[in-house]
C-alpha distance (Angstrom), angle and dihedral (degrees) to the residues before:
residue distance angle dihedral
X1 . . .
X2 3.79 . .
X3 3.79 118.6 .
X4 3.79 94.0 24.5
X5 3.80 95.7 -64.7
X6 3.78 119.8 141.6
X7 3.78 135.7 170.9
X8 3.78 117.4 -125.9
X9 3.77 140.7 144.7
X10 3.80 90.8 -57.1
X11 3.79 94.5 49.3
X12 3.83 123.2 -116.2
X13 3.80 112.0 7.1
X14 3.78 137.9 -176.8
X15 3.81 108.9 -141.1
X16 3.79 121.8 -60.8
X17 3.83 95.9 -41.3
X18 3.80 92.0 78.0
X19 3.79 89.8 51.6
X20 3.79 90.8 53.2
X21 3.79 93.6 47.4
X22 3.80 97.9 39.2
X23 3.77 113.5 123.5
X24 3.82 95.1 -110.3
X25 3.79 98.2 35.6
X26 3.81 121.7 128.6
X27 3.81 92.7 -113.2
X28 3.80 91.7 54.1
X29 3.80 92.5 48.1
X30 3.79 96.7 51.6
X31 3.79 117.3 102.7
X32 3.80 99.0 -119.4
X33 3.83 97.2 -178.0
X34 3.81 88.4 55.8
X35 3.79 92.3 48.6
X36 3.81 92.9 43.4
X37 3.82 93.3 50.7
X38 3.81 92.2 48.8
X39 3.82 91.6 48.2
X40 3.81 91.4 48.2
X41 3.81 90.4 51.7
X42 3.80 91.4 50.6
X43 3.82 90.8 48.2
X44 3.80 92.3 50.1
X45 3.78 88.3 45.7
X46 3.80 91.3 55.8
X47 3.81 90.6 54.8
X48 3.79 93.2 46.5
X49 3.80 93.2 46.5
X50 3.80 89.8 48.7
X51 3.80 91.9 50.6
X52 3.80 91.7 47.7
X53 3.81 95.4 50.2
X54 3.80 110.0 28.2
X55 3.84 92.8 92.0
X56 3.81 97.4 38.4
X57 3.79 99.6 97.0
X58 3.79 92.7 173.5
X59 3.82 87.5 65.2
X60 3.80 101.3 34.9
X61 3.82 100.3 39.5
X62 3.80 87.2 -127.9
X63 3.82 96.4 -52.3
X64 3.85 108.1 118.1
X65 3.82 90.6 -166.6
X66 3.82 94.9 52.7
X67 3.83 97.9 102.7
X68 3.80 93.7 34.2
X69 3.80 90.7 58.2
X70 3.80 94.0 44.6
X71 3.81 92.7 46.6
X72 3.83 89.8 51.4
X73 3.81 89.4 47.0
X74 3.81 91.4 50.5
X75 3.80 89.8 50.2
X76 3.80 91.4 49.7
X77 3.80 91.7 50.5
X78 3.80 88.9 46.9
X79 3.80 90.9 53.7
X80 3.81 89.8 50.3
X81 3.81 89.3 51.7
X82 3.80 89.7 49.7
X83 3.81 91.2 52.2
X84 3.79 90.6 47.6
X85 3.80 91.0 50.0
X86 3.81 91.6 50.8
X87 3.81 90.6 47.3
X88 3.81 92.4 51.1
X89 3.80 93.1 40.8
X90 3.78 129.5 -143.6
X91 3.80 90.5 -97.0
X92 3.80 92.2 57.0
X93 3.79 90.2 47.1
X94 3.79 87.9 52.1
X95 3.79 88.7 70.3
X96 3.79 91.6 48.9
X97 3.81 95.5 49.7
X98 3.84 95.7 104.6
X99 3.82 90.4 54.8
X100 3.82 94.3 43.8
X101 3.79 91.1 46.7
X102 3.79 92.9 50.0
X103 3.81 91.8 49.7
X104 3.80 92.6 49.1
X105 3.81 92.6 49.9
X106 3.81 91.1 49.0
X107 3.82 90.9 50.3
X108 3.79 92.3 49.0
X109 3.79 90.7 48.1
X110 3.81 89.8 48.9
X111 3.81 88.4 64.3
X112 3.81 88.2 68.8
X113 3.82 90.4 56.4
X114 3.83 126.6 74.7
X115 3.82 86.5 -83.5
X116 3.80 89.6 72.9
X117 3.77 125.2 88.6
X118 3.80 136.0 -166.8
X119 3.79 124.1 -115.5
X120 3.84 120.8 178.7
X121 3.78 92.3 -14.9
X122 3.82 95.7 -51.7
X123 3.80 117.2 109.0
X124 3.81 90.2 -151.8
X125 3.80 106.9 118.3
X126 3.81 140.0 86.5
X127 3.79 116.5 -148.7
X128 3.80 117.1 -132.2
X129 3.81 130.8 -169.0
X130 3.83 121.4 -81.6
X131 3.78 93.0 34.6
X132 3.82 96.3 -65.5
X133 3.79 126.8 131.0
X134 3.80 138.1 -178.3
X135 3.78 133.2 -145.7
X136 3.83 105.1 -145.9
X137 3.81 93.9 -166.2
X138 3.83 89.2 71.5
X139 3.82 91.0 62.4
X140 3.80 91.7 41.6
X141 3.81 88.3 67.4
X142 3.81 88.2 63.8
X143 3.80 95.7 46.6
X144 3.80 91.5 48.5
X145 3.80 89.3 54.5
X146 3.81 93.7 46.3
X147 3.80 94.5 42.7
X148 3.78 95.6 49.4
X149 3.81 91.7 43.3
X150 3.80 91.5 51.6
X151 3.79 92.3 54.3
X152 3.79 99.6 38.4
X153 3.82 94.6 47.5
X154 3.80 100.5 38.6
X155 3.80 100.2 91.6
X156 3.81 94.8 28.3
X157 3.82 94.5 55.8
X158 3.81 88.8 45.4
X159 3.81 88.9 56.6
X160 3.81 94.7 -118.8
X161 3.81 95.1 121.6
X162 3.82 138.6 4.6
X163 3.82 96.2 -124.0
X164 3.83 139.3 2.9
X165 3.81 115.3 -73.6
X166 3.79 123.9 -131.5
X167 3.81 94.7 -98.6
X168 3.80 91.4 53.6
X169 3.79 91.8 48.5
X170 3.81 90.7 50.5
X171 3.81 90.6 52.1
X172 3.81 91.1 48.5
X173 3.79 91.0 51.4
X174 3.79 88.6 50.9
X175 3.80 89.4 56.6
X176 3.79 89.7 56.5
X177 3.81 96.1 40.3
X178 3.81 97.1 61.4
X179 3.84 99.3 59.7
X180 3.82 91.7 35.3
X181 3.80 90.3 57.1
X182 3.81 91.4 50.0
X183 3.81 92.4 47.5
X184 3.80 90.0 50.1
X185 3.79 89.2 56.8
X186 3.83 91.7 59.4
X187 3.09 83.3 50.1
X188 3.82 106.3 -119.6
X189 3.79 103.3 152.1
X190 3.80 93.9 170.2
X191 3.80 93.6 59.0
X192 3.81 90.9 45.8
X193 3.81 89.6 53.7
X194 3.81 90.5 52.5
X195 3.81 91.9 47.8
X196 3.79 91.1 50.1
X197 3.82 90.8 53.6
X198 3.82 89.7 47.3
X199 3.82 89.9 54.2
X200 3.81 91.1 51.5
X201 3.80 91.9 47.7
X202 3.80 91.8 49.4
X203 3.81 93.1 49.2
X204 3.80 92.7 48.6
X205 3.82 91.3 50.8
X206 3.81 93.7 45.9
X207 3.80 95.1 61.7
X208 3.80 92.5 -119.9
X209 3.78 117.5 161.0
X210 3.80 114.2 -75.7
X211 3.79 87.6 -127.8
X212 3.79 88.0 74.9
X213 3.79 92.1 52.0
X214 3.80 94.8 48.3
X215 3.79 90.4 42.5
X216 3.79 91.6 53.5
X217 3.80 91.6 48.0
X218 3.78 90.2 52.5
X219 3.80 92.3 44.8
X220 3.79 90.2 49.0
X221 3.79 92.5 52.5
X222 3.79 91.5 47.2
X223 3.79 91.4 46.0
X224 3.80 92.0 51.6
X225 3.81 90.6 53.3
X226 3.80 91.1 47.0
X227 3.81 92.8 49.6
X228 3.79 90.1 51.3
X229 3.81 95.3 45.5
X230 3.80 94.3 45.4
X231 3.79 92.3 50.2
X232 3.80 95.2 -122.2
X233 3.81 92.8 144.6
X234 3.78 121.4 88.3
X235 3.79 119.3 -114.6
X236 3.81 93.5 -106.6
X237 3.81 90.9 54.2
X238 3.80 92.3 50.2
X239 3.79 89.1 48.5
X240 3.81 91.0 53.0
X241 3.80 92.1 54.2
X242 3.81 90.7 45.6
X243 3.81 90.6 52.5
X244 3.81 90.0 49.0
X245 3.80 91.8 51.9
X246 3.81 91.5 46.2
X247 3.84 113.4 25.3
X248 3.80 90.9 -174.5
X249 3.80 90.9 60.2
X250 3.82 111.4 115.5
X251 3.84 97.5 -25.9
X252 3.81 91.0 -173.5
X253 3.81 92.8 49.3
X254 3.79 129.4 25.4
X255 3.80 93.2 2.5
X256 3.79 94.7 47.3
X257 3.82 97.6 96.0
X258 3.79 96.4 51.5
X259 3.81 93.8 42.0
X260 3.79 92.6 51.8
X261 3.82 90.3 44.6
X262 3.80 91.7 55.6
X263 3.80 91.1 46.7
X264 3.80 90.7 52.1
X265 3.80 94.6 48.6
X266 3.80 93.2 43.1
X267 3.80 93.0 51.7
X268 3.80 92.4 59.0
X269 3.78 96.7 72.2
X270 3.79 117.9 -176.7
X271 3.80 102.1 -35.0
X272 3.80 102.7 16.9
X273 3.78 133.3 -125.5
X274 3.80 92.6 -78.4
X275 3.78 132.0 -94.1
X276 3.84 111.1 -58.6
X277 3.83 89.8 6.7
X278 3.81 101.6 92.5
X279 3.78 112.2 120.9
X280 3.80 94.3 -154.3
X281 3.79 90.2 50.5
X282 3.79 98.9 43.0
X283 3.80 89.3 42.0
X284 3.82 89.7 54.9
X285 3.79 93.0 -130.9
X286 3.81 95.1 141.8
X287 3.83 114.0 68.7
X288 3.83 121.3 -140.2
X289 3.79 89.2 13.5
X290 3.79 94.8 155.9
X291 3.82 92.7 54.9
X292 3.80 124.5 22.0
X293 3.83 96.2 10.8
X294 3.81 100.6 39.6
X295 3.81 90.3 120.5
X296 3.81 88.8 68.9
X297 3.82 89.4 65.2
X298 3.79 89.6 55.4
X299 3.79 92.4 47.0
X300 3.80 93.8 50.0
X301 3.81 102.8 37.2
X302 3.83 101.7 28.9
X303 3.79 97.0 30.4
X304 3.77 128.9 -152.8
X305 3.80 91.3 -38.0
X306 3.80 95.1 52.6
X307 3.78 94.3 42.6
X308 3.81 88.7 46.3
X309 3.80 89.7 52.8
X310 3.81 90.2 57.2
X311 3.81 90.4 51.6
X312 3.82 90.5 48.1
X313 3.81 91.3 51.0
X314 3.80 90.5 49.8
X315 3.80 86.9 49.8
X316 3.81 90.3 53.4
X317 3.82 90.2 52.6
X318 3.81 90.7 51.1
X319 3.82 92.7 44.0
X320 3.80 93.2 52.6
X321 3.80 91.2 44.6
X322 3.82 89.8 52.5
X323 3.80 89.8 50.5
X324 3.80 91.3 50.8
X325 3.82 90.6 49.4
X326 3.79 91.2 49.7
X327 3.81 97.0 46.9
X328 3.80 100.8 46.2
X329 3.78 115.1 101.0
X330 3.81 98.0 -148.4
X331 3.78 125.5 75.2
X332 3.81 91.7 -139.2
X333 3.80 91.6 61.6
X334 3.79 92.0 44.6
X335 3.80 92.3 52.5
X336 3.81 93.6 47.1
X337 3.81 91.4 50.1
X338 3.82 91.5 46.2
X339 3.80 91.5 51.9
X340 3.80 90.8 52.0
X341 3.81 91.0 47.9
X342 3.81 91.5 52.2
X343 3.81 90.2 47.6
X344 3.81 96.7 49.1
X345 3.81 94.8 40.5
X346 3.79 97.2 50.3
X347 3.80 96.4 39.9
X348 3.81 91.9 49.6
X349 3.80 92.0 47.3
X350 3.81 92.3 47.6
X351 3.81 94.1 47.5
X352 3.79 95.8 47.2
X353 3.80 91.9 37.9
X354 3.80 94.0 55.5
X355 3.82 91.3 53.2
X356 3.82 88.8 52.4
X357 3.80 93.8 45.6
X358 3.81 95.8 -115.4
X359 3.83 94.6 107.3
X360 3.82 131.2 39.3
X361 3.80 118.6 -102.2
X362 3.80 106.5 -94.4
X363 3.80 104.5 164.1
X364 3.81 97.1 -115.0
X365 3.83 122.2 148.6
X366 3.79 123.3 -127.7
X367 3.83 106.3 -109.1
X368 3.84 113.8 -103.7
X369 3.81 91.9 -6.8
X370 3.82 109.0 64.6
X371 3.78 121.2 78.7
X372 3.79 114.5 -105.5
X373 3.78 133.9 106.2
X374 3.81 100.0 -141.1
X375 3.79 93.0 50.8
X376 3.81 92.8 44.9
X377 3.80 93.3 49.0
X378 3.81 92.3 48.0
X379 3.81 96.3 50.0
X380 3.81 92.6 48.0
X381 3.80 90.7 50.0
X382 3.81 85.8 53.0
X383 3.82 89.8 52.4
X384 3.80 87.9 50.6
X385 3.81 90.0 53.8
X386 3.81 91.2 50.3
X387 3.80 91.4 48.6
X388 3.80 90.8 48.0
X389 3.80 91.2 52.5
X390 3.79 89.8 52.0
X391 3.81 95.1 43.1
X392 3.80 94.1 49.9
X393 3.78 97.8 45.8
X394 3.82 115.9 106.0
X395 3.80 113.6 -93.3
X396 3.77 117.1 -120.2
X397 3.75 118.7 -118.2
């Protein structure tokens, strides 16, 4: 024991350093490329959000650092949530899924009560004291993933059957259908689109019969036609799809956002105009530039190289998540990871695609980069789940 040596499960140690560097320690098991890419995205996001808002006095009340501070605070809280998720572990959370699911459904339903408020045409928020608000649909994405994974993997991980049976798949789809229906009533079409992709990703990873996948695709196409024909979409949503189909339609009205976004990105060239030097950004020509259209700041001020770096970092996150899904030995972990992959991949593609004019405007934030507490908290919880799956997998010899 002299000199700080002790004998533990790893053999002779010197203080806490040996515990941190031991082969099966938590620090060694973490996926550092995944964590590093997510942190880099959040850091770049803070710079882009700052550039987009520092001159917008009507948003900052004259404080140019207002959004920079809040974005950094949101990231810090997100990191704390990630650490808490790793500490609890995805297996522990598996037992709490019914409670978490019930809370998320109640919060989403509360949006339809007088507690809810409308932001940018979507009645999807709950106002909190001190000027804060939450968007419950962001957290519902997580509970849909966990709830479906719990059901689909229960009998497979127990060794009772090789893949989920039809009754189990039907129950899992019911778990997703309830919050999706409520979110559609807000209406928040963008979040519903993400949830639908999550459901498909989860089913594909679970080993469920392909008939369910093809059936859902057909039902989704039929449902989209029915929603359009029955007039269930709000006028602003119809206008967004019309502007996507015809970019020249009303360039000073419904097509203004996408036209200005393309101008901003196109003006950046290869290396960009320089941080804080973009004329479209400083001139405040692009609306909602700190949230849905934050990628336009990167395109204009950091150019093709800077915008490409963001896409590469998102690719690293998806690559590491795919590796975690592939290497875990339990179906539950695989399904959870697959749901997160589907979520991040589609939402990133939709956000970047709508700024380039190749996808309709759907009001979805860019993961880790856009300003917004609910989105930031949700994506960092998802990173915590991925890290937990990796940390708790058996180590190879």
